[in-house]
C-alpha positions as CSV (number, residue, x, y, z in Angstrom):
1,M,-11.0,-14.7,29.6
2,P,-7.8,-13.9,31.6
3,R,-7.4,-10.5,33.1
4,M,-5.4,-8.4,30.7
5,I,-3.0,-6.1,32.5
6,L,0.7,-5.4,32.1
7,P,3.3,-6.4,34.6
8,R,3.6,-4.3,37.8
9,E,6.9,-2.7,36.6
10,S,5.1,-1.4,33.5
11,R,2.4,0.5,35.5
12,P,2.2,4.3,35.4
13,G,4.3,6.4,37.7
14,K,3.4,10.0,38.8
15,P,0.3,11.2,37.1
16,D,1.9,14.6,36.5
17,Q,4.8,13.2,34.5
18,D,5.7,15.4,31.6
19,A,4.7,14.1,28.2
20,G,8.2,14.6,26.8
21,D,9.9,12.5,29.5
22,R,11.2,9.1,28.5
23,S,10.0,6.5,30.9
24,D,9.7,2.7,31.1
25,E,6.5,3.0,33.0
26,S,3.3,2.5,31.0
27,P,-0.4,2.8,31.7
28,V,-2.6,-0.1,32.7
29,V,-4.7,-0.5,29.6
30,P,-8.2,-2.1,29.7
31,W,-7.6,-4.2,26.6
32,R,-10.8,-6.2,27.4
33,K,-12.8,-3.1,26.7
34,L,-11.1,-2.7,23.4
35,L,-11.9,-6.3,22.3
36,A,-15.5,-5.8,23.4
37,W,-15.7,-2.6,21.4
38,Y,-14.1,-4.2,18.3
39,R,-16.5,-7.2,18.3
40,A,-19.5,-4.9,18.6
41,N,-18.4,-2.3,16.1
42,R,-16.0,-3.9,13.6
43,R,-16.6,-3.0,10.0
44,E,-17.7,-5.7,7.6
45,M,-15.0,-6.5,5.0
46,P,-14.9,-9.4,2.5
47,W,-11.8,-10.9,4.2
48,R,-12.7,-10.3,7.8
49,G,-13.6,-13.3,9.9
50,S,-11.8,-15.7,7.6
51,R,-8.9,-17.9,8.9
52,D,-8.1,-19.2,5.4
53,P,-4.4,-18.3,5.1
54,Y,-4.6,-17.7,1.4
55,A,-7.5,-15.2,1.6
56,V,-6.0,-13.4,4.5
57,W,-2.6,-13.3,2.8
58,V,-4.1,-11.8,-0.3
59,S,-6.0,-9.2,1.7
60,E,-3.0,-8.2,3.9
61,T,-0.8,-7.9,0.8
62,M,-3.3,-5.6,-0.9
63,L,-3.8,-3.5,2.3
64,Q,-0.1,-2.5,2.4
65,Q,-0.1,1.2,1.8
66,T,-3.6,1.1,0.3
67,R,-6.9,2.3,1.6
68,I,-9.5,-0.4,2.7
69,E,-12.2,1.0,0.4
70,T,-9.9,0.7,-2.6
71,V,-9.0,-2.9,-1.7
72,R,-12.5,-4.3,-1.4
73,G,-13.2,-4.6,-5.1
74,Y,-9.8,-5.7,-6.0
75,F,-9.8,-8.5,-3.4
76,E,-13.2,-9.9,-4.6
77,R,-12.1,-9.8,-8.3
78,F,-8.7,-11.4,-7.5
79,L,-10.3,-14.3,-5.5
80,A,-12.9,-14.8,-8.2
81,H,-10.1,-15.3,-10.7
82,F,-7.6,-17.0,-8.5
83,P,-9.8,-18.7,-5.8
84,D,-7.0,-20.7,-4.1
85,L,-3.3,-21.0,-3.8
86,R,-3.0,-23.5,-6.6
87,A,-4.8,-21.3,-9.0
88,L,-2.5,-18.4,-8.2
89,A,0.7,-20.5,-8.3
90,A,-0.3,-21.8,-11.8
91,A,-1.1,-18.4,-13.2
92,D,1.0,-16.4,-15.6
93,T,2.6,-13.3,-14.2
94,A,1.0,-11.1,-16.8
95,D,-2.5,-12.3,-15.7
96,V,-1.7,-11.6,-12.1
97,L,-0.5,-8.1,-13.0
98,K,-3.6,-7.5,-15.0
99,L,-5.8,-8.3,-12.0
100,W,-3.6,-5.9,-9.9
101,E,-3.8,-3.1,-12.5
102,G,-4.5,0.3,-10.9
103,L,-3.8,-1.0,-7.3
104,G,-0.2,0.3,-7.4
105,Y,3.0,-1.0,-5.8
106,Y,3.2,-3.8,-8.3
107,S,6.1,-5.5,-6.6
108,R,3.5,-6.7,-4.1
109,A,1.8,-8.7,-6.9
110,R,5.0,-10.1,-8.2
111,N,6.2,-11.1,-4.8
112,L,2.8,-12.6,-3.9
113,H,2.9,-14.7,-7.1
114,A,6.5,-15.9,-6.5
115,A,5.7,-16.7,-2.8
116,A,2.5,-18.6,-3.8
117,R,4.5,-20.8,-6.0
118,R,7.0,-21.5,-3.2
119,V,4.3,-22.3,-0.8
120,A,2.5,-24.6,-3.3
121,E,5.7,-26.5,-3.8
122,S,6.2,-26.9,0.0
123,G,2.7,-28.4,0.3
124,R,1.8,-26.3,3.5
125,F,1.2,-22.8,4.6
126,P,3.6,-21.2,7.1
127,E,2.3,-20.8,10.6
128,T,4.8,-18.8,12.6
129,A,5.8,-15.2,11.8
130,A,9.4,-16.3,11.1
131,E,8.1,-18.8,8.5
132,W,5.9,-16.2,6.8
133,A,8.7,-13.6,6.8
134,A,11.0,-16.0,4.9
135,L,8.7,-15.6,1.8
136,P,9.3,-12.9,-0.8
137,G,7.5,-9.6,0.0
138,V,6.3,-10.6,3.5
139,G,7.7,-8.1,6.0
140,P,7.3,-8.0,9.8
141,Y,3.9,-6.4,9.7
142,T,2.3,-8.9,7.3
143,A,4.1,-11.9,8.9
144,A,2.7,-10.9,12.4
145,A,-0.8,-10.4,10.9
146,L,-0.9,-13.8,9.2
147,A,0.5,-15.7,12.1
148,S,-1.9,-14.1,14.6
149,I,-5.1,-14.3,12.5
150,C,-4.5,-17.7,10.9
151,A,-2.6,-19.6,13.6
152,D,-3.3,-17.7,16.9
153,Q,0.3,-16.8,17.3
154,P,0.8,-14.0,19.9
155,E,2.6,-11.7,17.4
156,P,1.9,-8.0,17.7
157,V,1.2,-6.2,14.5
158,V,2.8,-2.8,14.4
159,D,1.7,-0.5,11.5
160,G,1.0,3.2,11.5
161,N,-2.4,2.9,13.2
162,V,-1.0,0.7,16.0
163,T,2.0,3.0,16.4
164,R,-0.3,6.0,16.8
165,V,-2.5,4.2,19.4
166,A,0.4,3.0,21.5
167,M,2.3,6.3,21.4
168,R,-0.8,8.2,22.5
169,L,-1.6,5.8,25.3
170,R,1.9,6.3,26.7
171,A,2.5,9.9,25.4
172,T,5.7,8.7,24.0
173,P,8.0,11.2,22.2
174,G,9.3,10.5,18.7
175,D,7.7,9.9,15.4
176,G,7.4,6.1,15.7
177,R,8.9,5.3,12.4
178,S,12.3,3.8,13.3
179,P,12.7,0.0,13.7
180,Q,13.8,0.6,17.3
181,E,10.6,2.5,18.2
182,R,8.4,-0.2,16.5
183,A,10.2,-3.0,18.2
184,A,9.7,-1.3,21.5
185,I,5.9,-1.0,20.8
186,A,5.8,-4.7,19.8
187,A,7.5,-5.6,23.1
188,W,5.0,-3.5,25.1
189,L,2.0,-5.1,23.4
190,R,3.3,-8.7,23.6
191,P,2.1,-9.4,27.2
192,A,-1.4,-8.1,26.4
193,I,-1.8,-10.0,23.2
194,T,-0.6,-13.2,24.9
195,A,-3.1,-12.7,27.7
196,S,-5.9,-11.9,25.3
197,G,-6.5,-15.5,24.1
198,A,-7.4,-14.0,20.7
199,P,-4.3,-12.7,19.0
200,G,-6.0,-12.1,15.6
201,D,-8.9,-10.1,17.1
202,F,-6.5,-8.2,19.4
203,N,-4.3,-7.0,16.4
204,Q,-7.3,-6.2,14.3
205,A,-8.9,-4.3,17.2
206,V,-5.9,-2.0,17.8
207,M,-5.7,-1.4,14.0
208,E,-9.4,-0.7,13.8
209,L,-9.2,1.7,16.7
210,G,-6.4,3.6,15.0
211,E,-8.3,3.6,11.6
212,T,-11.7,4.8,12.9
213,L,-11.3,6.6,16.2
214,C,-7.7,7.3,17.0
215,S,-7.1,9.1,13.7
216,P,-4.1,11.4,13.0
217,K,-6.3,14.5,13.1
218,A,-9.4,15.2,15.2
219,P,-9.4,11.8,17.1
220,K,-12.7,10.9,18.6
221,C,-11.4,10.5,22.1
222,L,-14.9,10.7,23.7
223,L,-15.8,7.4,21.9
224,C,-12.6,5.6,22.6
225,P,-12.8,2.5,24.9
226,L,-9.2,3.1,26.1
227,R,-9.7,6.8,26.9
228,A,-9.3,6.4,30.6
229,A,-5.8,4.9,30.1
230,C,-4.6,7.4,27.5
231,R,-2.0,9.9,28.7
232,A,-2.1,12.0,25.5
233,S,-5.9,12.4,25.8
234,A,-5.6,13.3,29.5
235,K,-3.2,16.0,28.7
236,G,-5.5,17.3,25.9
237,I,-2.9,17.0,23.2
238,P,-3.5,13.7,21.4
239,E,-2.6,15.1,18.0
240,R,0.9,15.8,19.1
241,F,1.6,12.0,19.2
242,P,3.4,10.7,17.3
243,A,5.5,13.7,16.4
244,R,5.1,14.7,12.8
245,R,8.0,14.9,10.3
246,P,8.0,17.8,8.0
247,P,7.0,16.7,4.5
248,K,9.8,16.3,2.0
249,A,9.7,18.0,-1.4
250,L,9.5,15.3,-4.0
251,P,11.8,15.5,-7.1
252,V,9.9,16.0,-10.4
253,R,10.5,13.9,-13.5
254,R,9.0,15.2,-16.7
255,F,8.3,13.2,-19.8
256,F,6.7,13.4,-23.2
257,A,4.2,10.5,-23.5
258,F,2.9,9.6,-26.9
259,I,-0.4,7.9,-27.8
260,V,0.3,6.1,-31.1
261,P,-2.7,4.2,-32.6
262,D,-2.7,2.0,-35.6
263,A,-5.4,1.5,-38.2
264,T,-7.1,-1.2,-36.1
265,G,-7.4,0.8,-32.9
266,R,-4.5,-0.8,-31.2
267,I,-2.0,1.4,-29.2
268,L,1.7,1.3,-29.3
269,L,2.9,0.3,-25.8
270,A,6.3,-0.5,-24.3
271,Q,6.8,-3.2,-21.7
272,R,9.0,-2.3,-18.7
273,P,11.7,-4.7,-17.5
274,E,10.5,-7.4,-15.1
275,T,12.5,-5.9,-12.2
276,G,12.5,-2.4,-10.9
277,L,9.8,0.2,-10.8
278,L,6.5,-0.9,-12.4
279,G,8.2,-4.1,-13.4
280,G,6.5,-6.0,-16.3
281,L,3.8,-3.3,-16.8
282,W,3.1,-1.7,-20.2
283,E,3.2,2.1,-20.7
284,L,3.1,4.6,-23.5
285,P,6.4,5.4,-25.3
286,M,8.0,8.2,-23.3
287,A,11.0,10.5,-23.6
288,P,12.4,12.6,-20.8
289,I,12.0,16.4,-21.0
290,V,15.1,18.3,-20.3
291,A,13.3,21.6,-19.8
292,T,9.5,22.3,-19.5
293,P,8.4,23.1,-23.0
294,G,6.7,26.5,-23.6
295,K,3.7,27.0,-25.7
296,R,5.7,28.1,-28.8
297,N,8.2,25.3,-28.9
298,G,6.2,22.5,-27.3
299,A,5.3,20.8,-30.6
300,A,8.8,21.1,-32.0
301,A,10.3,19.6,-28.8
302,A,7.7,16.9,-28.9
303,R,8.5,16.0,-32.4
304,R,12.2,15.8,-31.6
305,A,11.4,13.5,-28.7
306,L,9.2,11.3,-31.0
307,D,12.1,11.0,-33.4
308,A,14.4,10.0,-30.6
309,L,12.0,7.1,-29.9
310,G,12.3,5.9,-33.4
311,L,8.8,7.2,-34.4
312,Q,7.5,9.7,-36.9
313,A,4.0,11.1,-37.3
314,R,2.0,13.1,-39.8
315,T,0.6,15.4,-37.1
316,L,0.9,15.8,-33.3
317,R,-1.9,16.9,-31.1
318,S,-1.4,18.1,-27.5
319,L,-3.8,16.4,-25.1
320,G,-2.7,18.0,-21.8
321,E,-0.7,16.9,-18.8
322,I,-1.0,14.1,-16.3
323,V,0.6,14.3,-12.8
324,H,1.2,11.0,-11.0
325,V,2.8,10.8,-7.6
326,F,5.0,7.9,-6.6
327,S,6.4,7.4,-3.1
328,H,9.8,9.0,-4.0
329,F,9.1,11.3,-7.0
330,R,6.5,13.2,-8.9
331,Q,5.9,12.3,-12.5
332,E,4.6,14.8,-15.0
333,L,3.5,13.5,-18.4
334,H,3.0,15.9,-21.3
335,V,0.7,13.8,-23.4
336,W,0.6,14.0,-27.2
337,E,-1.4,12.0,-29.8
338,A,0.7,11.0,-32.8
339,V,-1.6,10.8,-35.8
340,G,-0.5,8.7,-38.8
341,A,2.6,7.6,-36.9
342,E,5.0,4.9,-38.1
343,E,7.9,3.1,-36.4
344,R,11.2,4.1,-38.2
345,R,13.1,1.8,-35.8
346,R,11.5,-1.2,-34.2
347,R,12.2,-2.0,-30.6
348,K,11.8,-5.4,-29.1
349,N,9.9,-4.3,-26.0
350,R,7.3,-2.4,-28.0
351,S,4.1,-3.7,-29.6
352,F,0.7,-2.5,-30.9
353,V,-1.7,-4.0,-28.4
354,H,-5.2,-3.5,-27.1
355,P,-4.7,-1.9,-23.6
356,A,-7.5,-4.0,-22.2
357,D,-5.5,-7.1,-22.9
358,V,-2.4,-6.2,-20.8
359,A,-1.5,-4.6,-17.5
360,V,-1.0,-0.9,-18.1
361,A,0.7,1.5,-15.7
362,T,-1.8,3.9,-14.0
363,A,-0.3,7.1,-15.5
364,S,-0.5,5.7,-19.0
365,T,-4.1,4.5,-18.3
366,R,-5.0,8.1,-17.3
367,A,-3.3,9.5,-20.4
368,L,-5.3,7.1,-22.6
369,A,-8.5,8.3,-20.8
370,L,-7.4,11.9,-21.5
371,C,-7.3,11.0,-25.2
372,S,-10.8,9.4,-25.1
373,E,-12.2,12.4,-23.3
374,S,-10.8,14.7,-26.0
375,R,-12.8,12.9,-28.6
376,D,-16.2,12.9,-26.8
């Protein structure tokens, strides 16, 4: 294996250089030790070790903004139902969303489905990062991962874990979130990934290091194969890199959500538009709450909201509240069961269905569980 060092102009300068100084100089990193550590310690995952572009593509799409342990079961069920590209391309969108139900960020599923159809039509999988990035829903991170793992392209993957490792190694100021910062990290990693001879393993090794040892809090520096080259660790302040942004307060959106059963046990659900948030999913009929209802006027306010939805009920029963956090807002559902309800005005996007037969938004699934629990 070729010796993996950075060019001479990228080697470290004075050892007492302040952590906040901006410098083009970088430490000489023993990447071979990282690869050896990865190959000896990598975690077993259903998709790991595969070079099948379809399987790797599905896994990388699911892993976007989702924990590995959550993805395991979804990945196995998805491939059992859609074992190859042709099966996915031929599927109905509703079936794809149903398999994705509960995984969140449903635009990933819609984009994966649309892109699979495009690839199936072309008759070949992309190989380069640029070809992958031309597909719907495939960003720079996923494109680099697919090109490196499946086609040995020397494309650095730069996600949150990789950013944290790189910024700690060099004690780089900043929070690492801007496109400019991530492009600089990719440029710094490119000579090493090229020299590695194993681009896929290299990318997965850096990500694995960030996921398991170089964690945001309480990093396990004593176990790290790159500790000798890490400036942040040498200074005793690894947790300061990257710099942390203060958390933003999320706006709150409050809704009445109504569980309306019919005589056969079906539930009235509304299907959201195909585009936009939760596109194509089904959810309980909802009406916005102008002000948080108090205990005395809650039922009256709920009945007015039910009427605005074109529904009427013999009785209403409060089931409690559900809080669901999206990336850009916090949703609060005040859940009511409408007993003996009827539709005064029919709406084309609403139907009485069995929730198990359609893809239901997570918040509505949790509300339905709340109703089931209240009957136990």
